[in-house]
C-alpha positions in Angstrom: 133.1 49.6 132.4 133.3 45.9 131.6 136.6 44.8 130.0 136.5 43.3 126.6 138.8 41.0 124.6 140.2 44.0 122.7 141.3 45.9 125.8 144.7 44.1 125.6 145.4 46.0 122.4 144.9 49.4 124.0 148.2 51.3 124.6 148.7 51.3 128.4 149.7 54.4 130.3 151.3 55.0 133.7 151.2 58.5 135.1 150.1 59.7 131.7 153.3 58.2 130.0 152.5 55.7 127.2 154.3 52.4 127.9 154.6 51.8 124.2 157.8 53.9 124.4 159.3 51.5 127.0 158.3 48.5 124.9 160.0 50.0 121.8 163.2 50.5 123.9 163.4 46.8 125.1 165.3 45.4 122.0 168.4 47.6 122.4 168.3 47.1 126.2 168.1 43.3 126.0 170.7 42.6 123.3 174.4 43.3 124.2 176.4 45.8 122.2 179.6 45.2 120.5 182.8 45.8 122.5 186.5 45.8 121.8 187.3 42.6 123.7 188.9 39.7 121.9 187.0 37.1 123.9 183.2 37.5 124.2 180.6 35.4 125.8 178.6 32.7 123.9 175.5 34.9 123.6 177.4 37.7 121.9 179.1 35.2 119.6 175.7 33.6 118.7 174.1 37.0 118.2 176.9 38.2 115.8 176.8 34.9 113.9 173.0 35.0 113.5 173.0 38.7 112.3 175.8 38.1 109.8 174.1 35.0 108.4 170.8 36.8 108.1 172.4 39.9 106.5 174.2 37.8 103.9 171.1 35.9 102.9 169.0 39.1 102.8 171.5 41.1 100.7 172.4 38.2 98.3 169.9 39.0 95.5 170.3 42.8 95.9 172.8 44.9 93.9 175.7 46.4 95.7 174.1 49.8 95.6 171.4 48.5 97.9 173.8 46.9 100.4 173.8 50.2 102.3 170.3 49.2 103.5 171.7 46.1 105.4 172.0 47.9 108.7 168.5 49.4 108.5 166.8 46.1 107.5 168.7 44.0 110.0 168.0 46.4 112.8 164.3 46.5 111.9 164.2 42.8 111.7 165.7 42.4 115.2 163.3 45.0 116.6 160.2 43.4 115.1 161.3 39.9 116.1 162.0 40.9 119.7 158.8 42.9 120.1 156.7 40.1 118.7 158.2 37.5 120.9 158.1 39.6 124.1 154.4 40.4 123.4 153.6 36.7 124.0 154.6 36.9 127.6 151.9 37.3 130.2 150.9 40.9 131.2 152.9 42.5 128.4 151.9 44.8 125.6 152.7 44.2 121.9 153.3 47.5 120.0 153.1 45.7 116.7 149.4 45.0 117.2 148.9 48.8 116.6 148.2 49.6 113.0 149.5 53.1 113.4 153.0 51.8 114.4 153.1 49.3 111.6 152.1 51.9 109.0 154.6 54.3 110.5 157.3 51.7 109.7 155.9 50.5 106.4 155.2 53.8 104.6 158.6 55.5 105.0 160.5 52.4 104.2 158.4 51.7 101.1 158.5 55.3 100.0 162.3 55.4 100.3 162.7 52.4 98.0 160.4 54.0 95.4 162.2 57.3 95.6 165.6 55.6 95.2 164.3 53.8 92.1 163.0 57.0 90.6 166.3 58.8 91.3 168.7 56.1 90.1 166.8 54.4 87.3 163.6 56.3 86.5 163.0 54.5 83.2 163.1 51.0 84.8 161.0 52.1 87.8 158.3 53.6 85.6 158.5 50.6 83.3 157.1 48.4 86.1 153.8 50.2 85.7 153.3 48.8 82.2 154.1 45.1 81.5 156.0 44.4 78.3 153.9 43.4 75.3 150.7 45.0 76.5 148.0 45.6 73.8 147.5 49.3 73.1 143.8 49.5 74.2 144.7 48.0 77.6 147.6 50.4 78.3 145.6 53.1 80.3 143.7 50.4 82.3 146.9 48.5 83.2 148.8 51.7 84.2 145.9 52.5 86.6 145.9 49.0 88.0 149.6 48.8 88.5 149.7 52.3 90.1 147.0 51.2 92.6 148.9 48.0 93.4 152.0 50.1 94.0 150.3 52.3 96.5 148.6 49.3 98.2 152.0 47.8 99.1 152.7 49.7 102.3 149.0 49.2 103.4 149.4 45.5 102.9 152.7 45.5 104.9 151.2 47.1 107.9 147.8 45.4 107.8 149.4 41.9 107.4 151.6 42.3 110.5 148.8 43.8 112.6 146.1 41.3 111.5 148.2 38.2 112.1 149.4 39.2 115.5 146.0 40.5 116.6 144.3 37.3 115.5 146.8 35.1 117.3 146.5 37.1 120.6 142.7 36.9 120.4 142.7 33.1 119.8 145.1 32.6 122.8 142.9 34.8 125.1 139.7 33.1 124.0 141.2 29.6 124.5 142.6 30.5 127.9 139.3 31.9 129.0 137.6 28.7 127.9 140.1 26.7 129.9 139.4 28.6 133.1 135.7 28.4 132.6 135.6 24.6 132.0 137.9 23.7 135.0 135.1 23.6 137.7 132.5 21.8 135.5 134.3 19.6 132.9 138.0 19.1 133.9 138.6 16.5 131.2 137.5 18.9 128.4 139.5 21.7 130.1 142.7 19.6 129.9 142.0 18.9 126.2 141.5 22.7 125.7 144.7 23.3 127.5 146.5 21.1 125.1 145.1 23.0 122.2 146.2 26.2 124.0 149.7 24.9 124.2 149.8 24.0 120.5 148.3 27.4 119.7 151.1 29.1 121.7 153.7 27.3 119.7 152.0 28.3 116.5 151.9 31.9 117.6 155.7 31.8 118.4 156.2 30.7 114.8 153.8 33.4 113.5 155.7 36.1 115.5 159.0 35.1 113.9 157.6 34.5 110.4 155.7 37.8 110.2 158.8 39.8 111.2 160.8 38.0 108.5 158.1 38.5 105.9 157.9 42.2 106.6 161.7 42.6 106.0 161.7 40.2 103.1 159.0 42.2 101.2 160.9 45.4 101.9 164.0 43.8 100.4 162.1 42.7 97.3 160.8 46.3 96.9 164.4 47.5 97.2 165.6 44.9 94.7 163.1 46.2 92.1 164.4 49.7 92.5 168.2 49.2 92.6 
């Protein structure tokens, strides 16, 4: 069977064990855990400072009742960011290119925010389905449209993350294949293509970080609406 460009997105297995489990365990293995020492190394200090800064900025517009989500959102952000960046290394597998994984993260988190809103403030949560000042004949249509848009949110979360990372990986693979194919015949054009590949890799690094941040930011906005 001839390999295709999409074979890199297949979940690899060794001895029947899916390696996606090992990839998901990499973030807690890489980052050091908190200890009781007074003096820590520079990496632990930088890690604590970054996490505290991100948590403060993320929880700033959210009510105090939603601050209990800080650990969940920060941990999810760290996991997504690490997995996205590690997936750019050669001969690695990116679990966040799998739609099933992203939907498995998006649907429970979105559903939890909706249920919290329906439990704590049902009138306000249901009021989002009907904008204020809507003409009476348009009320049924707008309720249907807002309900559909509400249920599309988790789908948009998962598809956005999957599509952006998949497109970036495909572009890198296509460009690197062109570089290798042009080296024997047109080395000058190959060097130009290699420059484009380098710039594309930098762009993909930014996309990996931005998409992890956007995923958590949208979840925080959904939480803000329901708290």
